[in-house]
Structures are given as C-alpha cells and as structure tokens.
C-alpha positions, 0 to 999 in steps of 0.5 A, a space after each residue: 629748757 625744753 630740749 637737751 642736745 646730745 653732743 655725740 656727733 654720731 648720735 642718730 637722735 640727739 634731742 632729749 627731754 630735760 628729765 634725763 642726764 644720758 642720751 636715750 639714743 646713744 647713752 652719752 652724758 648730756 652735761 658737757 664738762 660737768 657744767 654745760 648743757 646744750 639746748 639748741 643747735 644754732 649752726 653747722 659747718 665744715 668744722 663742726 656744730 654750734 649750740 646755744 647752751 646753759 652754763 650751770 656753773 655760772 647761774 644758768 647763764 646762756 653761752 655758746 658751745 662750739 664743737 670742732 670736729 677735725 676730719 681725720 682718724 690718724 692718731 698723729 694728726 689728732 695729737 697735732 690738732 690737739 696741740 694746735 687747738 690748745 695753743 690757738 685757744 690760749 691766744 683767743 683767750 687773751 682777746 679782751 675787747 668790748 666787741 668780741 665775745 669772751 672765750 669762757 673755756 676750751 677743752 678736749 673731751 672724748 676726742 672732740 674739741 670744744 670752745 665755750 663763748 659768751 652768748 650775744 643776743 642779736 641778729 647778724 648783718 646778713 639777715 639784716 640786709 636780707 630783711 631789706 636794710 640796704 646801707 647808705 654811705 653814712 651808715 657804711 662809714 659808721 660800720 667801718 669806723 665801728 669794725 676797723 678798731 676791732 681788726 686793729 686790736 686783733 692784729 696787734 695780738 697777732 691774730 687773723 680772723 680769716 672769715 669776716 663776712 656779714 654772717 659773722 658780725 652781730 648787732 646786739 639787740 639791746 645796745 645795737 653794738 656790733 660784735 665780731 664772732 666766729 674766729 677762724 684762727 683755731 679751726 684753720 690752724 688745726 685743719 691746715 696742719 691736718 691737711 699737711 699731715 694728711 694730703 688726702 683730706 678733701 680741700 672742701 673740708 679745709 676752712 679758708 674763709 668764705 668765697 667772695 669775701 676771702 681774697 686770693 692769697 687767703 684762698 691759697 692758704 697764705 693769709 696776711 693781716 690785710 686779708 681781713 681788710 679785704 674781707 671787711 671791704 667786701 662785707 661793706 659792699 654787701 651792705 651797700 648793694 645787697 648783693 653777694 660778692 660772687 654776683 658782682 665779680 668781674 669774670 676777666 679781672 676778678 675784681 668786684 664791679 660794685 659801683 653801678 649798684 649803689 651811690 657813694 661819693 668818689 672819695 669813699 669809693 676810692 677807700 673801698 676800692 683800695 680795701 678790695 685790691 686783689 694785689 696785696 701790695 696795692 691794698 691797705 696794709 692795715 686797719 689803721 691805714 683805712 681809719 686814717 683814710 676814712 678820717 680824710 674822706 670828709 675833707 676831700 669831699 668838701 675840698 672837691 665841692 669848694 673847687 667846683 663852686 669857688 673862684 679866686 680873685 687876687 686881693 691886689 686886683 680888687 678896686 680899693 672901694 670894692 668889697 671882697 668876693 662873696 666866695 672868700 669864705 669858701 676860699 678859706 675853707 679850701 686852703 684849710 682842707 688842702 692843708 689837712 690833706 697835705 699833712 695827712 698824706 705826708 704822715 702816710 708818706 703818700 704824694 699829693 695829687 693836687 697842689 692847692 694854695 688858697 686859705 681855709 676855715 677849720 671844720 668844727 667837731 659837734 659840741 654837746 651843749 645840753 642833755 637834750 642834745 644827747 637825747 636827740 643825737 642818740 635817737 638819730 643813731 649817734 653813739 659817740 659822745 667822746 671828749 665832751 665836757 658834760 659836767 653837771 648834766 642831768 641825765 637821770 634815767 636815760 637809756 644810752 646802751 652801747 654809747 661812748 663817753 670815752 675821755 669825756 668830763 662828767 664831773 658831778 653828772 647825774 646818771 642815777 638809774 641810767 642804762 649804760 650797758 656795754 658803754 665805753 667810759 674809758 678815761 672818763 672823769 666821773 668825780 662826784 657823779 651820781 651813778 646810783 642804781 645805774 646799769 654799768 654791766 660790761 661797761 668799759 671803765 679802764 682808767 676812769 676817774 670815779 673819785 667820790 662818785 656815788 655808785 650805791 646799788 649800781 650793776 657793775 657785773 663784768 665791768 672793766 675797772 682796770 686802773 680806774 680810780 675808786 678813792 672814796 667811791 661809794 660801792 655800797 650795795 653795788 654788784 661787782 660780779 666778775 668785774 675787773 677790779 683789784 683788792 687795792 682799788 676796793 680798799 680805797 672805796 666804800 663797801 658794805 655787807 651788801 656789796 657783791 664782790 667779783 667772786 660773786 660773794 658778799 663782804 663779811 667783816 
C-alpha cells in the first residue's frame, strides 16, 4: 500500500499516506469497519464510489468496497433506504455462483451504505473491444453460452441484474473465465424507493441501467427477467460490431440495426434479434429459452446447407443395377436434423415452419481420446471437457484454469501439480486419482467422487466440496481454508497436523 483513501464522500483531499490512521484532511478514521482499508479508487457513478481495498481481517487479501450514497437528506427516506439495503444485500449474499464475485460483507456506517466483495483481477469486455478485439460468430456464441447460465441462476434466485453491459462483465486474467459484476438490485431498489418517497429527486440520479443496453420497460422502471436477456443480447451486438447500441439504433423503430455491421449466419441472427425484441411479449422469456435456441442453431445451419446441396431421388425410381445417389448421406443428415428441430420446437411449443421428411445422420459430440487432445483443445480456446471418459490419463502439471470437467470420469487420472484454479469439477469421478499439490483453489467440486483420491498438499482454498465423497481421500497437508466442507466429510477423510481446516487453523489431537 502506498496510499490510503478516506471514505468520507465530502472530504476535500481523501488521499493519505500509509503512516496515518486518521485522514489528515477531515479527521475521519481510515480503517472501515475496523477491517477494510481503501487503497485505490476504481470507479464512480450515480450510486457512489468503488475502491480497491485490503481486508486486514483475511490475511490482507484484496477486496472491493462499494460505497452507496443515496441522494436524500430526508430521515424517513434514509430509514427506508437502510431497510431496503439490508434486505436486498441479504438476497445478494445468497448468490453463490462460480461467475459472480462473492459478497463478503455489507453494513451501514456513518450514514453510508457499504458492500464488500471479492476482487477479480481482469479486464472488462468493453476495454477488450476498445483494444481492438471484435468477436466473430463462434466467439459470440461462446460468450452467450458462458453468460446465459449465470442469468438463469440469478433469475432462479428472484434477482434481476438490471445493468448488464460490456463494462460489467470481467474476464479474469488467469483463468479467462467471465464474471458478472456490479449488481443493480441493491442500488436500484434503494433509489427507486427514495424517488417514490421524494419525487423531487432528479431522474438522472436514479439507477435504471445503461442507455442502449437497457430495454424500454426497464427505463420505465418496470424491469422483468427478460430485461436482462435484452441487455445480454445488446452486449453481444457490441462485441460483434464494436459499436455502442446507441450508434446502431433505428430512429423510427427504436430497434438495433446491427446486421450490416457484422457477418453472422441467419440462424444466429434470428436468436439475437429475438433477444433484442422491443416488445416483451415477442422476446425470449428466459435465459433457458435462449440456451435451447442456441443449441438448435448448429442443426438449423447444417439443415439449411443440406437443403441447398441435396437432391432427393426416390429409391423405387432407381434402376436395379444403378448405384445409390452419391448425396444419400446428405439426405440422411437432413432428416436427422429435421427430427432434432421438430423435437426441440415441440418441446418449446413452437410450430414447425418447414416439413421435411428425408432421413439423416446424428451429429457426433467431440470425444477426447488422449491427453494431447486436451492440450490442443485448450490451446484452441475450448474449456469444456464435460461428460468425457478420461480414466487413467496422465495430465501431470497441466495448466487448465477455468476449464470444465463436469460429470467426467477421471478414475485414476494423474493431475499431480496441475493448475485447476476455478475449474468446474461438479459430479466428476476422481476415485483413486492423483491430485497431489494440485491447485484446486475456488474449484467447484459439488457432489464429486474423491474416494481414495490422493490430495496431499493440494490447494483447496475456497473450493466447494458440498456433498462431495471424501471417504479415504488423503488430505494430509492440504489447505482447506474457507472451503465448503463439513465435519462429517472430514471425518471420513485422512488428515494430519499439516492439514489446514476451513477455519484457517491446523488440526491438533
């Protein structure tokens, strides 16, 4: 630390050196809540200010202080704001997702509201695009497939983000995983209630999202779950075109005229346009609907190609000695795709637009057959190795942060000293696996099978081991600081005096 910031919003000279504990300008205490020290201002908006800070109560780890400053001196309004703040912050505290920074603390101090969150080291997508990274269709699809499950999760917890935009999606530097930050639930509910209590409040001080990314109903203070779907679609358009939505808006219809500024398939364009429908009734109702539509896109594209290049010759018209049409395999593909589309749309209660009745071949999922394939796919940007059979693979020392081996079979696999930081290992079978000294910090191991696995010296800080099987797993010397694991699980595992327990202490007998 070279500078400590005073958090008094009225302080004229908030920067202080590290030798003082009281602001030399206004006299305010510099250690917030007897624990947090702000060291850098990293953002300022209508709701307050954001600081990078050090958490002295947690081994001086970095965190983020969000200072909310409701613009009202009315005592009743302030009391209402405090009540709403506590209620909404408790809701946010229940959000536990691998792509959402954890809410560490929330409190009111000296008539200011504070949120303390995990610090994610990375760059937001707005800065990425401004640095020259314009997305192609494949990257845009991967972006949506990464972020839609996050929306599905927060909506299942009855939370609407309300401010999805490129600047609020971070790509973590090490794992490359995307994180959704800056939830609007607290600040909007607080400010909306304050506006109702004090109608003279300036509209510009009320947080309703960001112009261009927020749909009309949200700007009218009536957000719904699909408002986040619209904002995510607008964010995707920004990534594809490099242009802000306000620069693409049709003055007559209010719709985003984006298709002339990028090149994507017609099927993908249909998905994006339905996400961006101005009329809520015509828009996708949920993130799940978009996920299902995206799953269908490859089938529709291949089907369209088959229809262009396939000719159908009825079998009975062929001469007895004449070979079958060379396009018969394409015909088979067409029927298979048609069946897939029909089943998908029947599930969604959507009518089929075309009736196709030619046979097909099933599209095969990528199968990993060797450790070298994992390395090659990871280097190509593929992080998804879910539902693979990788028993006995030698993956010692590999760096695979941010990847997913969810539901994969990894019996007897060698991952000694491998980097699996923030990796999704949910439901994976690691029976008898070698995970000695592996980096499993913040890994998702929910319901994973770790029976007889060797985890000596592994870094499991903040890992989620809820309902994971640890029978006879060797945790001697492992670091389980802040890991989600209960005493019964640890009782079934092998531990010793070098094992660091979730409370940060070593076990003593």
